[in-house]
C-alpha positions as a printed Julia matrix, in Angstrom:
292×3 Matrix{Float64}:
 -24.48   12.12   15.73
 -23.28   10.48   12.53
 -22.26    7.43   14.55
 -25.79    6.85   15.83
 -26.87    6.02   12.25
 -23.93    3.76   11.39
 -23.96    0.0    11.62
 -22.19   -1.21   14.73
 -18.46   -0.51   14.6
 -16.05   -2.51   16.8
 -15.0    -1.65   20.33
 -11.74    0.24   20.64
  -8.54   -1.83   20.66
  -5.86   -0.46   22.98
  -3.05   -2.19   21.1
  -3.41    0.1    18.07
  -3.35    3.31   20.13
  -0.34    5.48   21.0
  -0.75    7.2    24.37
   1.39    9.8    26.14
   0.01   10.46   29.59
   2.34   13.42   30.24
   0.81   15.18   27.23
  -2.78   13.95   27.78
  -2.5    12.62   24.22
  -4.03    9.53   22.63
  -3.51    9.04   18.89
  -4.77    6.28   16.63
  -2.58    6.14   13.51
  -4.39    5.93   10.2
  -1.6     4.48    8.06
  -0.99    6.44    4.84
  -2.32    9.59    6.52
   0.79   11.32    7.92
   1.44    8.35   10.22
   5.24    8.28    9.72
   5.42   12.01   10.47
   3.41   11.55   13.61
   5.54    8.66   14.9
   8.41   11.16   14.73
   6.29   13.93   16.27
   5.78   11.63   19.28
   9.55   11.37   19.72
   9.88   15.16   19.68
   6.92   15.59   22.06
   8.63   13.17   24.47
  11.61   15.54   24.57
  14.02   13.48   22.47
  16.88   15.45   20.93
  17.56   15.32   17.18
  20.48   12.94   17.83
  18.28   10.66   19.95
  15.59   10.7    17.26
  18.17    9.74   14.62
  19.37    6.87   16.81
  15.83    5.56   17.39
  15.17    5.68   13.64
  18.45    3.84   13.01
  17.61    1.21   15.67
  14.21    0.54   14.01
  14.89    0.98   10.28
  11.78    1.13    8.05
   9.56    0.57   11.12
   8.08    3.95   12.12
   5.42    2.21   14.27
   8.21    0.68   16.43
   9.98    4.05   16.57
   6.85    5.62   18.08
   6.53    2.79   20.6
   9.86    3.81   22.19
   8.05    6.75   23.83
   4.44    5.54   23.65
   4.49    1.83   24.52
   1.3    -0.19   24.14
  -0.85    0.22   27.22
  -4.15   -1.03   28.65
  -7.57    0.2    27.64
  -8.19    1.42   31.2
  -5.05    3.64   30.98
  -6.24    5.01   27.65
  -9.72    5.7    29.03
  -8.12    7.46   32.03
  -6.28    9.84   29.69
  -9.45   10.3    27.59
 -11.36   11.41   30.69
  -8.88   14.19   31.52
 -10.24   17.67   30.95
  -7.38   18.62   28.64
  -7.31   15.31   26.74
  -6.19   15.48   23.11
  -7.69   12.46   21.33
  -6.27   12.62   17.84
  -7.16   11.09   14.51
  -5.75   12.13   11.13
  -7.91   11.01    8.22
  -7.51   10.98    4.44
  -9.81   10.56    1.43
 -10.5     6.79    1.51
  -9.82    6.16   -2.2
  -6.73    8.38   -2.23
  -5.42    6.48    0.8
  -6.19    3.11   -0.83
  -4.32    3.98   -4.03
  -1.41    5.35   -1.99
  -1.19    2.15    0.1
  -1.29   -0.06   -3.0
   1.38    1.98   -4.79
   3.68    1.98   -1.79
   3.29   -1.59   -0.52
   2.3    -3.82   -3.45
   2.76   -2.19   -6.86
   6.53   -1.96   -6.5
   9.01   -4.07   -4.6
   8.65   -2.95   -1.0
  11.43   -3.87    1.36
  15.0    -3.09    2.37
  17.55   -1.64   -0.04
  18.27   -4.19   -2.77
  14.63   -5.28   -2.55
  13.87   -8.72   -4.01
  10.72  -10.82   -3.99
  12.37  -12.97   -1.3
  12.88  -10.11    1.16
   9.61   -8.32    0.29
   7.23   -9.0     3.21
   4.19   -7.49    1.45
   4.73   -9.63   -1.63
   5.04  -12.8     0.44
   2.09  -11.91    2.67
  -0.32  -10.55    0.04
   1.07   -9.93   -3.44
   1.9   -13.5    -4.41
  -1.54  -14.79   -3.36
  -3.33  -11.93   -5.14
  -1.52  -12.68   -8.42
  -2.15  -16.43   -8.08
  -5.83  -15.82   -7.46
  -6.64  -13.07   -9.99
  -4.01  -12.99  -12.78
  -5.87  -15.26  -15.22
  -9.03  -13.22  -14.76
  -7.03   -9.99  -15.16
  -5.54  -11.18  -18.47
  -9.03  -12.13  -19.72
 -10.41   -8.77  -18.66
  -7.51   -6.45  -19.57
  -5.62   -8.4   -22.25
  -2.21  -10.08  -22.32
  -0.58   -6.84  -23.43
  -1.68   -5.06  -20.26
   1.21   -6.7   -18.36
   3.86   -5.97  -21.0
   7.01   -4.1   -19.99
   6.09   -1.15  -22.24
   2.91   -0.79  -20.13
   4.92   -0.79  -16.91
   3.83   -4.41  -16.24
   0.21   -3.3   -15.69
   0.85   -0.12  -13.7
  -0.86    3.12  -14.81
   2.38    5.0   -14.02
   6.04    3.98  -13.9
   7.14    3.17  -10.35
   9.65    5.59   -8.89
  11.27    4.19   -5.78
  12.29    0.6    -6.53
  11.19   -1.67   -9.37
   8.19   -3.55  -10.72
   7.75   -6.73  -12.75
   4.81   -8.86  -13.9
   5.22  -10.91  -10.68
   3.69   -8.07   -8.66
  -0.08   -7.47   -8.5
  -1.85   -4.86  -10.59
  -4.36   -2.36   -9.19
  -7.31   -4.26  -10.7
  -6.15   -7.5    -9.04
  -5.7    -5.72   -5.7
  -9.24   -4.33   -5.92
 -10.62   -7.84   -6.56
  -8.81   -9.0    -3.44
 -10.29   -6.08   -1.44
 -13.81   -6.82   -2.75
 -13.58  -10.53   -1.87
 -11.94  -10.27    1.57
 -13.48   -9.34    4.91
 -12.41   -5.8     5.92
 -11.76   -7.03    9.46
  -8.79   -9.03    8.13
  -7.3    -6.21    5.99
  -3.77   -4.96    6.6
  -3.79   -1.74    8.63
  -2.61    0.25    5.57
  -5.92   -0.34    3.79
  -8.31   -1.16    6.61
 -11.08    1.48    6.82
 -10.01    4.08    9.4
 -13.44    3.99   11.07
 -12.94    0.25   11.63
  -9.27    0.29   12.66
  -9.66    3.22   15.06
 -13.17    2.29   16.31
 -14.35    5.81   15.6
 -17.82    5.32   17.06
 -16.51    3.77   20.29
 -13.92    6.38   21.26
 -14.46   10.13   21.83
 -11.92   11.61   19.39
 -11.99   15.38   19.84
  -9.41   16.36   17.2
  -9.94   14.96   13.7
  -7.41   16.43   11.26
  -7.6    16.03    7.49
  -4.51   14.96    5.57
  -5.58   17.19    2.65
  -5.26   20.27    4.88
  -2.65   18.89    7.27
  -0.31   21.89    7.35
  -2.95   24.34    8.59
  -4.78   21.9    10.84
  -1.59   20.49   12.36
  -0.4    24.01   13.1
  -3.62   24.69   15.01
  -3.31   21.37   16.87
   0.33   22.14   17.78
  -0.81   25.46   19.28
  -3.53   23.65   21.24
  -0.82   21.38   22.66
   1.57   24.31   23.3
   4.06   22.42   21.14
   4.46   24.58   18.03
   8.24   24.22   18.32
   8.04   20.39   18.34
   5.34   19.44   15.82
   6.29   20.05   12.2
   5.04   18.65    8.9
   7.66   16.32    7.43
   6.91   14.75    4.06
   8.13   11.17    4.07
   6.79    8.58    1.63
   5.86   11.0    -1.14
   5.05    8.94   -4.19
   3.3    11.28   -6.58
   5.73   12.15   -9.43
   4.53   15.74   -9.12
   1.03   14.82  -10.41
  -2.11   16.17   -8.74
  -3.78   13.52   -6.6
  -6.95   13.74   -8.75
  -4.87   12.83  -11.82
  -3.34    9.84  -10.05
  -6.74    8.71   -8.71
  -8.32    8.99  -12.17
  -5.59    6.87  -13.78
  -6.25    4.05  -11.31
 -10.04    4.3   -11.18
 -10.27    4.34  -14.99
  -9.25    0.67  -14.87
 -12.33   -0.21  -12.75
 -15.93   -0.47  -13.93
 -18.77    1.36  -12.17
 -19.94   -1.74  -10.28
 -16.45   -2.27   -8.84
 -16.24    1.37   -7.75
 -19.69    1.19   -6.1
 -18.69   -2.04   -4.3
 -15.45   -0.41   -3.13
 -17.43    2.59   -1.88
 -19.67    0.28    0.17
 -16.6    -1.05    2.02
 -15.27    2.45    2.79
 -18.68    4.13    3.14
 -18.31    4.8     6.89
 -15.03    6.64    6.24
 -16.69    8.77    3.54
 -19.72    9.62    5.7
 -18.05   10.07    9.08
 -15.18   12.21    7.79
 -17.08   14.15    5.11
 -15.43   12.85    1.93
 -17.0    12.64   -1.54
 -16.13   11.06   -4.87
 -17.42   12.12   -8.29
 -16.23   10.11  -11.26
 -17.72    9.2   -14.66
 -21.19   10.28  -13.53
 -20.96    8.45  -10.18
 -21.7    10.72   -7.22
 -20.66    9.0    -4.01
 -21.69   10.69   -0.74
 -22.53   13.8    -2.77
 -25.77   15.46   -1.59
């Protein structure tokens, strides 16, 4: 029903889907919404032992999407539609608050050095692919807007919080610069970690019948596991936590405080379908986005 009012969203792309015919399961991963956990859940659903799972993870280090492909290789759209038409089909999507997901993706992939152990700018794929260009394009404007001091070491080189996992320097983009990049780039060319879920998973072109919310994943996943008769195989596992023990609202506020209202409204426009289709809201500094 909500889809009938949305602007046209793209046709479904089989190459992003993970399908397991034996389980009547099709899942479209929304990256930064329990996707690593679910790549591992696929391995368990396929009957892999703990030792086999460990070996697959070792064979594909830092590449959960390739780990999942071991048991759910890319397949044709007609195969996916065949599964979708089965009476017991489980067509799964796990969604997350769009702004929470965006901040999480930025913090994980671009705010700190993201790469193998002993991460450097040279072996950091995200820096080479996105970060370097973002800094080149928006740093002068950022200094004019936020001040030279904003990028000082005592201010964590422009990060609202100290990074926890690796390291950060002034060479890496700041949140404000990343948002400028998002606002001036076509969403169709975004990386999958920040592409709107409704766009990446073609929500209005595929009949998802299980939409779980990351914010309530433990309860909802438990219910889904029961529906699949797989309670012994599907478990929440918390990889990629990056929250320093702060509430997500606190983290979100620290990042959104750097943006002005026009930037927040423009960002909302890009992710509006995700807010509307999945029932998310955002209230901040008097802004009420998708709030009745």
